[in-house]
Biopython code that builds the backbone (N, CA, C, O; Angstrom):
import numpy as np
from Bio.PDB.StructureBuilder import StructureBuilder

atoms = [
    (1, "MET", "N", (-30.725, -60.042, 7.618)),
    (1, "MET", "CA", (-31.726, -60.300, 8.473)),
    (1, "MET", "C", (-33.088, -59.159, 8.404)),
    (1, "MET", "O", (-32.811, -58.476, 7.418)),
    (2, "LEU", "N", (-33.856, -58.856, 8.737)),
    (2, "LEU", "CA", (-34.921, -58.557, 8.277)),
    (2, "LEU", "C", (-35.650, -57.238, 9.907)),
    (2, "LEU", "O", (-36.107, -57.428, 11.034)),
    (3, "LEU", "N", (-35.394, -56.228, 9.184)),
    (3, "LEU", "CA", (-35.565, -54.769, 9.878)),
    (3, "LEU", "C", (-36.720, -54.942, 10.462)),
    (3, "LEU", "O", (-37.554, -55.566, 9.807)),
    (4, "SER", "N", (-37.156, -54.399, 12.000)),
    (4, "SER", "CA", (-37.626, -53.657, 12.706)),
    (4, "SER", "C", (-38.985, -52.630, 11.919)),
    (4, "SER", "O", (-40.211, -52.585, 12.016)),
    (5, "SER", "N", (-37.773, -51.803, 11.022)),
    (5, "SER", "CA", (-39.291, -50.712, 10.268)),
    (5, "SER", "C", (-39.704, -51.994, 9.289)),
    (5, "SER", "O", (-40.432, -51.363, 8.523)),
    (6, "SER", "N", (-39.739, -53.245, 8.828)),
    (6, "SER", "CA", (-40.353, -53.632, 7.708)),
    (6, "SER", "C", (-41.363, -54.194, 8.385)),
    (6, "SER", "O", (-42.124, -54.636, 7.524)),
    (7, "ILE", "N", (-42.009, -54.539, 9.984)),
    (7, "ILE", "CA", (-43.385, -55.674, 10.480)),
    (7, "ILE", "C", (-44.058, -54.556, 9.822)),
    (7, "ILE", "O", (-43.703, -53.497, 9.303)),
    (8, "LYS", "N", (-45.298, -55.251, 10.058)),
    (8, "LYS", "CA", (-46.844, -55.025, 9.504)),
    (8, "LYS", "C", (-47.414, -55.082, 10.659)),
    (8, "LYS", "O", (-46.732, -55.698, 11.479)),
    (9, "LYS", "N", (-48.525, -54.631, 11.102)),
    (9, "LYS", "CA", (-49.356, -54.502, 12.112)),
    (9, "LYS", "C", (-50.210, -54.859, 11.636)),
    (9, "LYS", "O", (-50.325, -54.910, 10.412)),
    (10, "ILE", "N", (-51.022, -55.197, 12.403)),
    (10, "ILE", "CA", (-52.709, -55.359, 11.326)),
    (10, "ILE", "C", (-53.135, -56.011, 12.684)),
    (10, "ILE", "O", (-52.741, -56.836, 13.509)),
    (11, "GLN", "N", (-54.087, -55.226, 12.452)),
    (11, "GLN", "CA", (-55.683, -54.983, 13.360)),
    (11, "GLN", "C", (-56.855, -55.993, 13.285)),
    (11, "GLN", "O", (-57.914, -55.401, 13.496)),
    (12, "PRO", "N", (-57.016, -57.236, 13.071)),
    (12, "PRO", "CA", (-57.948, -57.835, 12.328)),
    (12, "PRO", "C", (-59.131, -58.304, 13.631)),
    (12, "PRO", "O", (-60.143, -58.931, 13.320)),
    (13, "ASN", "N", (-58.902, -57.987, 14.802)),
    (13, "ASN", "CA", (-60.363, -57.390, 15.797)),
    (13, "ASN", "C", (-59.670, -57.067, 16.530)),
    (13, "ASN", "O", (-58.468, -56.926, 16.304)),
    (14, "SER", "N", (-60.556, -56.728, 18.269)),
    (14, "SER", "CA", (-60.227, -55.467, 19.001)),
    (14, "SER", "C", (-58.998, -56.270, 20.271)),
    (14, "SER", "O", (-58.745, -55.693, 21.329)),
    (15, "ASP", "N", (-58.468, -57.412, 19.961)),
    (15, "ASP", "CA", (-57.272, -57.843, 20.745)),
    (15, "ASP", "C", (-56.120, -57.642, 20.524)),
    (15, "ASP", "O", (-55.316, -58.518, 20.844)),
    (16, "GLY", "N", (-55.655, -56.421, 19.903)),
    (16, "GLY", "CA", (-54.367, -56.006, 20.116)),
    (16, "GLY", "C", (-53.720, -56.047, 18.225)),
    (16, "GLY", "O", (-54.223, -56.266, 17.123)),
    (17, "PRO", "N", (-52.415, -55.704, 18.749)),
    (17, "PRO", "CA", (-52.225, -55.656, 17.385)),
    (17, "PRO", "C", (-51.467, -57.334, 16.878)),
    (17, "PRO", "O", (-50.728, -57.972, 17.626)),
    (18, "ILE", "N", (-51.931, -57.850, 15.268)),
    (18, "ILE", "CA", (-50.986, -58.933, 15.058)),
    (18, "ILE", "C", (-49.771, -58.584, 14.381)),
    (18, "ILE", "O", (-49.851, -57.882, 13.373)),
    (19, "LEU", "N", (-48.445, -59.055, 14.879)),
    (19, "LEU", "CA", (-47.472, -58.910, 13.798)),
    (19, "LEU", "C", (-47.167, -59.460, 12.814)),
    (19, "LEU", "O", (-46.731, -60.532, 13.232)),
    (20, "LYS", "N", (-47.059, -59.471, 11.314)),
    (20, "LYS", "CA", (-46.983, -60.057, 10.482)),
    (20, "LYS", "C", (-46.031, -60.509, 9.638)),
    (20, "LYS", "O", (-45.884, -59.852, 8.607)),
    (21, "CYS", "N", (-45.088, -61.811, 9.860)),
    (21, "CYS", "CA", (-43.320, -61.853, 9.053)),
    (21, "CYS", "C", (-43.922, -60.951, 7.569)),
    (21, "CYS", "O", (-44.957, -61.064, 6.913)),
    (22, "PRO", "N", (-42.607, -59.959, 7.436)),
    (22, "PRO", "CA", (-42.839, -59.334, 5.705)),
    (22, "PRO", "C", (-42.033, -60.137, 4.500)),
    (22, "PRO", "O", (-41.869, -59.891, 3.305)),
    (23, "GLU", "N", (-41.499, -61.488, 5.597)),
    (23, "GLU", "CA", (-40.601, -62.536, 4.396)),
    (23, "GLU", "C", (-41.822, -62.430, 3.750)),
    (23, "GLU", "O", (-42.948, -62.232, 4.206)),
    (24, "PRO", "N", (-41.319, -62.637, 2.307)),
    (24, "PRO", "CA", (-42.300, -63.254, 0.943)),
    (24, "PRO", "C", (-42.771, -64.593, 0.760)),
    (24, "PRO", "O", (-42.005, -65.502, 0.441)),
    (25, "ASN", "N", (-44.514, -64.821, 1.028)),
    (25, "ASN", "CA", (-44.408, -66.503, 1.303)),
    (25, "ASN", "C", (-44.345, -66.852, 2.584)),
    (25, "ASN", "O", (-44.387, -68.053, 2.851)),
    (26, "CYS", "N", (-44.207, -65.681, 3.855)),
    (26, "CYS", "CA", (-44.267, -66.610, 4.845)),
    (26, "CYS", "C", (-45.822, -65.673, 5.446)),
    (26, "CYS", "O", (-46.174, -64.518, 5.683)),
    (27, "ASN", "N", (-46.374, -67.092, 5.470)),
    (27, "ASN", "CA", (-47.559, -66.229, 6.457)),
    (27, "ASN", "C", (-47.882, -66.737, 7.657)),
    (27, "ASN", "O", (-48.976, -67.152, 8.037)),
    (28, "LYS", "N", (-46.854, -66.679, 8.232)),
    (28, "LYS", "CA", (-46.733, -66.528, 10.146)),
    (28, "LYS", "C", (-46.884, -65.010, 10.613)),
    (28, "LYS", "O", (-46.242, -64.043, 10.204)),
    (29, "VAL", "N", (-47.723, -65.039, 11.410)),
    (29, "VAL", "CA", (-48.506, -64.073, 12.318)),
    (29, "VAL", "C", (-48.218, -64.272, 14.115)),
    (29, "VAL", "O", (-48.280, -65.411, 14.578)),
    (30, "PHE", "N", (-47.907, -63.067, 15.043)),
    (30, "PHE", "CA", (-47.233, -63.162, 16.071)),
    (30, "PHE", "C", (-48.007, -62.165, 17.090)),
    (30, "PHE", "O", (-48.375, -60.995, 16.982)),
    (31, "THR", "N", (-48.069, -62.830, 17.804)),
    (31, "THR", "CA", (-48.468, -60.848, 18.860)),
    (31, "THR", "C", (-47.872, -60.482, 19.763)),
    (31, "THR", "O", (-48.472, -59.809, 20.602)),
    (32, "ARG", "N", (-46.569, -60.759, 19.929)),
    (32, "ARG", "CA", (-45.538, -60.503, 20.490)),
    (32, "ARG", "C", (-44.292, -60.239, 19.516)),
    (32, "ARG", "O", (-43.728, -61.272, 19.156)),
    (33, "ALA", "N", (-43.861, -59.258, 19.116)),
    (33, "ALA", "CA", (-42.525, -58.792, 18.679)),
    (33, "ALA", "C", (-41.127, -59.712, 18.849)),
    (33, "ALA", "O", (-40.433, -60.066, 17.896)),
    (34, "TYR", "N", (-40.813, -60.075, 20.482)),
    (34, "TYR", "CA", (-40.073, -60.675, 20.638)),
    (34, "TYR", "C", (-39.940, -61.767, 19.752)),
    (34, "TYR", "O", (-38.817, -62.267, 19.687)),
    (35, "ASN", "N", (-41.189, -62.434, 18.783)),
    (35, "ASN", "CA", (-41.335, -63.952, 19.060)),
    (35, "ASN", "C", (-41.147, -64.349, 17.805)),
    (35, "ASN", "O", (-40.598, -65.401, 17.477)),
    (36, "LEU", "N", (-41.857, -63.040, 16.652)),
    (36, "LEU", "CA", (-41.707, -62.613, 15.266)),
    (36, "LEU", "C", (-40.121, -62.401, 15.749)),
    (36, "LEU", "O", (-40.111, -63.464, 16.370)),
    (37, "LYS", "N", (-39.123, -62.016, 15.907)),
    (37, "LYS", "CA", (-37.981, -61.673, 15.734)),
    (37, "LYS", "C", (-37.147, -62.598, 15.541)),
    (37, "LYS", "O", (-36.454, -63.005, 14.608)),
    (38, "SER", "N", (-37.401, -62.934, 16.920)),
    (38, "SER", "CA", (-37.503, -65.139, 17.093)),
    (38, "SER", "C", (-37.416, -66.059, 15.312)),
    (38, "SER", "O", (-36.648, -66.562, 14.492)),
    (39, "HIS", "N", (-38.273, -65.872, 15.493)),
    (39, "HIS", "CA", (-39.448, -66.425, 14.066)),
    (39, "HIS", "C", (-38.240, -65.844, 12.338)),
    (39, "HIS", "O", (-37.846, -66.343, 11.284)),
    (40, "GLN", "N", (-38.118, -64.142, 13.332)),
    (40, "GLN", "CA", (-37.081, -64.004, 11.412)),
    (40, "GLN", "C", (-35.632, -64.676, 11.532)),
    (40, "GLN", "O", (-35.203, -65.272, 10.544)),
    (41, "LEU", "N", (-35.060, -64.624, 12.394)),
    (41, "LEU", "CA", (-33.937, -65.483, 12.309)),
    (41, "LEU", "C", (-33.741, -67.297, 11.381)),
    (41, "LEU", "O", (-32.823, -67.962, 10.903)),
    (42, "SER", "N", (-35.217, -67.415, 11.563)),
    (42, "SER", "CA", (-34.856, -68.914, 10.980)),
    (42, "SER", "C", (-34.730, -68.658, 9.482)),
    (42, "SER", "O", (-34.101, -69.501, 8.843)),
    (43, "HIS", "N", (-35.531, -67.017, 8.465)),
    (43, "HIS", "CA", (-34.916, -66.716, 7.574)),
    (43, "HIS", "C", (-33.802, -66.290, 6.393)),
    (43, "HIS", "O", (-33.595, -66.213, 5.182)),
    (44, "SER", "N", (-33.023, -65.987, 8.311)),
    (44, "SER", "CA", (-31.406, -65.539, 8.066)),
    (44, "SER", "C", (-30.677, -66.163, 7.236)),
    (44, "SER", "O", (-29.916, -65.830, 6.328)),
    (45, "GLY", "N", (-31.287, -67.852, 8.027)),
    (45, "GLY", "CA", (-29.914, -69.138, 8.013)),
    (45, "GLY", "C", (-29.207, -68.880, 9.257)),
    (45, "GLY", "O", (-28.919, -69.972, 9.746)),
    (46, "VAL", "N", (-28.820, -67.975, 9.948)),
    (46, "VAL", "CA", (-28.559, -68.256, 11.226)),
    (46, "VAL", "C", (-28.953, -68.663, 12.045)),
    (46, "VAL", "O", (-30.039, -68.502, 12.603)),
    (47, "ARG", "N", (-27.423, -69.766, 12.420)),
    (47, "ARG", "CA", (-28.110, -70.735, 13.937)),
    (47, "ARG", "C", (-26.960, -70.706, 14.320)),
    (47, "ARG", "O", (-25.946, -71.213, 13.840)),
    (48, "PRO", "N", (-27.154, -69.967, 15.398)),
    (48, "PRO", "CA", (-25.683, -70.204, 16.417)),
    (48, "PRO", "C", (-25.455, -71.186, 17.773)),
    (48, "PRO", "O", (-24.720, -71.689, 18.623)),
    (49, "PHE", "N", (-26.560, -71.016, 17.268)),
    (49, "PHE", "CA", (-26.256, -73.053, 18.230)),
    (49, "PHE", "C", (-26.520, -74.332, 18.388)),
    (49, "PHE", "O", (-27.505, -75.018, 18.661)),
    (50, "LYS", "N", (-25.146, -74.523, 18.098)),
    (50, "LYS", "CA", (-24.634, -76.134, 17.852)),
    (50, "LYS", "C", (-25.366, -77.181, 18.627)),
    (50, "LYS", "O", (-26.251, -76.994, 19.463)),
    (51, "CYS", "N", (-24.827, -78.381, 18.192)),
    (51, "CYS", "CA", (-24.652, -79.855, 19.252)),
    (51, "CYS", "C", (-23.364, -79.685, 18.742)),
    (51, "CYS", "O", (-23.014, -79.437, 17.588)),
    (52, "LYS", "N", (-22.614, -79.875, 19.897)),
    (52, "LYS", "CA", (-21.881, -81.112, 20.489)),
    (52, "LYS", "C", (-21.914, -82.207, 20.213)),
    (52, "LYS", "O", (-20.862, -82.844, 20.167)),
    (53, "THR", "N", (-22.678, -82.578, 20.038)),
    (53, "THR", "CA", (-22.474, -84.242, 20.276)),
    (53, "THR", "C", (-23.452, -84.938, 18.672)),
    (53, "THR", "O", (-23.662, -86.140, 18.513)),
    (54, "CYS", "N", (-23.797, -84.106, 17.916)),
    (54, "CYS", "CA", (-23.712, -84.372, 15.772)),
    (54, "CYS", "C", (-23.727, -82.718, 15.666)),
    (54, "CYS", "O", (-24.874, -82.453, 15.306)),
    (55, "GLN", "N", (-23.245, -81.918, 15.762)),
    (55, "GLN", "CA", (-23.323, -81.171, 14.864)),
    (55, "GLN", "C", (-24.320, -80.551, 14.387)),
    (55, "GLN", "O", (-24.022, -80.011, 13.322)),
    (56, "THR", "N", (-25.849, -80.313, 14.839)),
    (56, "THR", "CA", (-26.737, -79.968, 14.360)),
    (56, "THR", "C", (-27.076, -78.791, 14.957)),
    (56, "THR", "O", (-27.096, -78.770, 16.187)),
    (57, "SER", "N", (-27.462, -77.382, 14.080)),
    (57, "SER", "CA", (-26.694, -76.133, 14.772)),
    (57, "SER", "C", (-28.504, -75.590, 15.267)),
    (57, "SER", "O", (-29.180, -76.601, 15.074)),
    (58, "PHE", "N", (-29.256, -74.675, 15.688)),
    (58, "PHE", "CA", (-30.575, -74.080, 16.074)),
    (58, "PHE", "C", (-30.525, -73.052, 16.054)),
    (58, "PHE", "O", (-29.438, -72.493, 16.198)),
    (59, "VAL", "N", (-31.795, -72.281, 15.848)),
    (59, "VAL", "CA", (-31.844, -70.528, 15.878)),
    (59, "VAL", "C", (-31.735, -70.329, 17.384)),
    (59, "VAL", "O", (-31.176, -69.500, 18.103)),
    (60, "ARG", "N", (-32.220, -71.031, 17.513)),
    (60, "ARG", "CA", (-32.098, -70.611, 19.372)),
    (60, "ARG", "C", (-32.080, -71.422, 20.445)),
    (60, "ARG", "O", (-32.574, -72.532, 20.249)),
    (61, "LYS", "N", (-31.604, -71.172, 21.660)),
    (61, "LYS", "CA", (-30.912, -71.569, 22.769)),
    (61, "LYS", "C", (-31.616, -73.093, 23.222)),
    (61, "LYS", "O", (-31.268, -74.256, 23.428)),
    (62, "HIS", "N", (-32.726, -72.322, 23.224)),
    (62, "HIS", "CA", (-34.258, -73.284, 23.904)),
    (62, "HIS", "C", (-34.134, -74.591, 22.966)),
    (62, "HIS", "O", (-33.996, -75.717, 23.442)),
    (63, "ASP", "N", (-34.194, -74.339, 21.657)),
    (63, "ASP", "CA", (-34.389, -75.415, 20.763)),
    (63, "ASP", "C", (-33.137, -76.419, 20.924)),
    (63, "ASP", "O", (-33.346, -77.632, 20.889)),
    (64, "LEU", "N", (-31.751, -75.877, 21.112)),
    (64, "LEU", "CA", (-30.763, -76.613, 21.169)),
    (64, "LEU", "C", (-31.040, -77.620, 22.196)),
    (64, "LEU", "O", (-30.810, -78.823, 22.316)),
    (65, "LYS", "N", (-31.888, -76.282, 23.231)),
    (65, "LYS", "CA", (-31.354, -77.483, 24.687)),
    (65, "LYS", "C", (-32.416, -79.135, 25.030)),
    (65, "LYS", "O", (-32.306, -80.196, 25.646)),
    (66, "ARG", "N", (-33.588, -78.265, 23.983)),
    (66, "ARG", "CA", (-34.219, -79.630, 23.845)),
    (66, "ARG", "C", (-34.554, -80.331, 22.998)),
    (66, "ARG", "O", (-35.687, -80.787, 22.842)),
    (67, "HIS", "N", (-33.037, -80.618, 21.934)),
    (67, "HIS", "CA", (-32.428, -81.170, 21.396)),
    (67, "HIS", "C", (-31.202, -82.015, 21.888)),
    (67, "HIS", "O", (-30.640, -83.015, 21.442)),
    (68, "GLU", "N", (-31.006, -81.201, 23.008)),
    (68, "GLU", "CA", (-29.788, -82.950, 23.182)),
    (68, "GLU", "C", (-30.179, -83.846, 24.614)),
    (68, "GLU", "O", (-29.384, -84.622, 25.145)),
    (69, "ARG", "N", (-31.262, -83.631, 25.006)),
    (69, "ARG", "CA", (-32.262, -84.474, 25.656)),
    (69, "ARG", "C", (-31.708, -85.549, 25.040)),
    (69, "ARG", "O", (-30.827, -86.237, 25.556)),
    (70, "LEU", "N", (-32.490, -85.853, 23.245)),
    (70, "LEU", "CA", (-32.684, -86.652, 22.721)),
    (70, "LEU", "C", (-30.880, -87.445, 22.976)),
    (70, "LEU", "O", (-30.891, -88.589, 23.430)),
    (71, "HIS", "N", (-29.724, -86.918, 22.728)),
    (71, "HIS", "CA", (-28.295, -87.570, 23.462)),
    (71, "HIS", "C", (-28.970, -88.599, 24.585)),
    (71, "HIS", "O", (-29.215, -89.804, 24.648)),
    (72, "THR", "N", (-29.168, -87.132, 25.652)),
    (72, "THR", "CA", (-28.868, -87.574, 27.382)),
    (72, "THR", "C", (-29.891, -88.835, 27.486)),
    (72, "THR", "O", (-29.518, -89.745, 28.227)),
    (73, "GLY", "N", (-31.001, -88.972, 26.899)),
    (73, "GLY", "CA", (-31.809, -89.898, 27.066)),
    (73, "GLY", "C", (-32.868, -89.517, 28.483)),
    (73, "GLY", "O", (-33.532, -90.288, 29.176)),
    (74, "VAL", "N", (-32.734, -88.279, 28.553)),
    (74, "VAL", "CA", (-33.221, -88.252, 29.762)),
    (74, "VAL", "C", (-35.016, -87.589, 28.757)),
    (74, "VAL", "O", (-35.210, -86.997, 27.695)),
    (75, "LYS", "N", (-35.670, -87.978, 29.549)),
    (75, "LYS", "CA", (-38.054, -87.524, 29.449)),
    (75, "LYS", "C", (-37.591, -86.854, 30.896)),
    (75, "LYS", "O", (-37.112, -87.642, 31.712)),
    (76, "PRO", "N", (-37.697, -85.464, 31.271)),
    (76, "PRO", "CA", (-38.299, -84.374, 32.242)),
    (76, "PRO", "C", (-39.873, -85.083, 32.557)),
    (76, "PRO", "O", (-40.222, -85.687, 33.571)),
    (77, "TYR", "N", (-40.565, -84.821, 31.485)),
    (77, "TYR", "CA", (-42.272, -84.813, 30.695)),
    (77, "TYR", "C", (-42.635, -86.670, 31.420)),
    (77, "TYR", "O", (-41.902, -87.548, 30.966)),
    (78, "VAL", "N", (-43.039, -86.830, 31.812)),
    (78, "VAL", "CA", (-43.723, -88.204, 32.475)),
    (78, "VAL", "C", (-45.409, -87.603, 32.822)),
    (78, "VAL", "O", (-45.752, -86.575, 33.406)),
    (79, "CYS", "N", (-46.338, -88.821, 32.135)),
    (79, "CYS", "CA", (-47.378, -88.743, 32.806)),
    (79, "CYS", "C", (-47.779, -89.672, 33.925)),
    (79, "CYS", "O", (-47.594, -90.884, 34.042)),
    (80, "SER", "N", (-48.535, -88.567, 34.931)),
    (80, "SER", "CA", (-48.617, -88.833, 35.945)),
    (80, "SER", "C", (-49.452, -90.586, 35.978)),
    (80, "SER", "O", (-49.113, -91.400, 36.836)),
    (81, "VAL", "N", (-50.459, -90.897, 34.989)),
    (81, "VAL", "CA", (-51.456, -91.423, 34.578)),
    (81, "VAL", "C", (-50.859, -93.203, 34.900)),
    (81, "VAL", "O", (-51.240, -93.955, 35.797)),
    (82, "CYS", "N", (-49.267, -93.613, 33.223)),
    (82, "CYS", "CA", (-49.064, -94.031, 32.814)),
    (82, "CYS", "C", (-47.631, -94.252, 32.698)),
    (82, "CYS", "O", (-47.021, -95.042, 31.977)),
    (83, "HIS", "N", (-47.116, -93.214, 33.732)),
    (83, "HIS", "CA", (-45.890, -93.075, 33.937)),
    (83, "HIS", "C", (-44.601, -93.316, 32.780)),
    (83, "HIS", "O", (-43.547, -93.723, 33.268)),
    (84, "ARG", "N", (-44.638, -93.059, 31.111)),
    (84, "ARG", "CA", (-44.276, -92.997, 30.237)),
    (84, "ARG", "C", (-43.520, -91.218, 29.796)),
    (84, "ARG", "O", (-43.972, -90.114, 29.493)),
    (85, "GLY", "N", (-42.431, -91.720, 29.962)),
    (85, "GLY", "CA", (-41.672, -90.117, 29.929)),
    (85, "GLY", "C", (-41.623, -89.723, 29.188)),
    (85, "GLY", "O", (-40.849, -90.468, 28.587)),
    (86, "PHE", "N", (-41.892, -88.878, 28.462)),
    (86, "PHE", "CA", (-40.831, -87.891, 27.209)),
    (86, "PHE", "C", (-40.061, -86.644, 26.634)),
    (86, "PHE", "O", (-40.146, -85.704, 27.424)),
    (87, "TYR", "N", (-39.563, -86.437, 25.858)),
    (87, "TYR", "CA", (-38.491, -84.925, 25.844)),
    (87, "TYR", "C", (-39.661, -84.072, 26.280)),
    (87, "TYR", "O", (-39.793, -83.352, 27.269)),
    (88, "ARG", "N", (-40.588, -84.385, 25.136)),
    (88, "ARG", "CA", (-41.438, -82.911, 25.034)),
    (88, "ARG", "C", (-42.968, -82.826, 25.827)),
    (88, "ARG", "O", (-43.859, -83.672, 25.904)),
    (89, "SER", "N", (-42.866, -81.322, 26.422)),
    (89, "SER", "CA", (-44.240, -80.951, 26.819)),
    (89, "SER", "C", (-45.270, -81.187, 26.264)),
    (89, "SER", "O", (-46.388, -81.471, 26.694)),
    (90, "ASP", "N", (-44.720, -81.018, 24.906)),
    (90, "ASP", "CA", (-45.782, -80.965, 23.901)),
    (90, "ASP", "C", (-46.377, -82.545, 23.492)),
    (90, "ASP", "O", (-47.508, -82.795, 23.075)),
    (91, "ALA", "N", (-45.582, -83.240, 23.670)),
    (91, "ALA", "CA", (-45.712, -85.369, 23.554)),
    (91, "ALA", "C", (-46.327, -85.180, 24.462)),
    (91, "ALA", "O", (-47.535, -85.388, 24.348)),
    (92, "LEU", "N", (-46.031, -84.912, 25.201)),
    (92, "LEU", "CA", (-46.593, -85.547, 26.805)),
    (92, "LEU", "C", (-48.847, -84.593, 27.116)),
    (92, "LEU", "O", (-49.611, -84.888, 28.035)),
    (93, "SER", "N", (-49.019, -83.951, 26.391)),
    (93, "SER", "CA", (-49.806, -83.142, 26.096)),
    (93, "SER", "C", (-50.300, -83.698, 25.360)),
    (93, "SER", "O", (-51.410, -84.092, 25.720)),
    (94, "ARG", "N", (-49.754, -84.200, 23.551)),
    (94, "ARG", "CA", (-50.642, -85.207, 22.775)),
    (94, "ARG", "C", (-50.951, -86.018, 23.160)),
    (94, "ARG", "O", (-52.143, -86.085, 22.860)),
    (95, "HIS", "N", (-50.496, -87.429, 24.112)),
    (95, "HIS", "CA", (-50.105, -88.202, 24.574)),
    (95, "HIS", "C", (-51.775, -88.610, 25.688)),
    (95, "HIS", "O", (-51.776, -89.556, 26.475)),
]
sb = StructureBuilder()
sb.init_structure("model")
sb.init_model(0)
sb.init_chain("A")
sb.init_seg("    ")
for serial, (resi, resn, name, xyz) in enumerate(atoms, 1):
    if name == "N":
        sb.init_residue(resn, " ", resi, " ")
    sb.init_atom(name, np.array(xyz, "f"), 0.0, 1.0, " ", f" {name:<3s}", serial, name[0])
structure = sb.get_structure()
């Protein structure tokens, strides 16, 4: 696990600090420390949230919850024009 002390703050403009992932060859940047720390788990290999149906594991609980919709068939994001349902809000936005 990477330590908070290894996080580099860069200020490319006056909008505030950008936090860069310190992992070699990772160019991800974040504006919130929480998001960077969450991302850093992806480098650690730790995936504590496991699907009870297919055993796929995830770094974040909300990723597991989103994945579980695939097994239940629940599509909570519905197009107001054609009424097509989607598992994810970003899929509805692209539609």
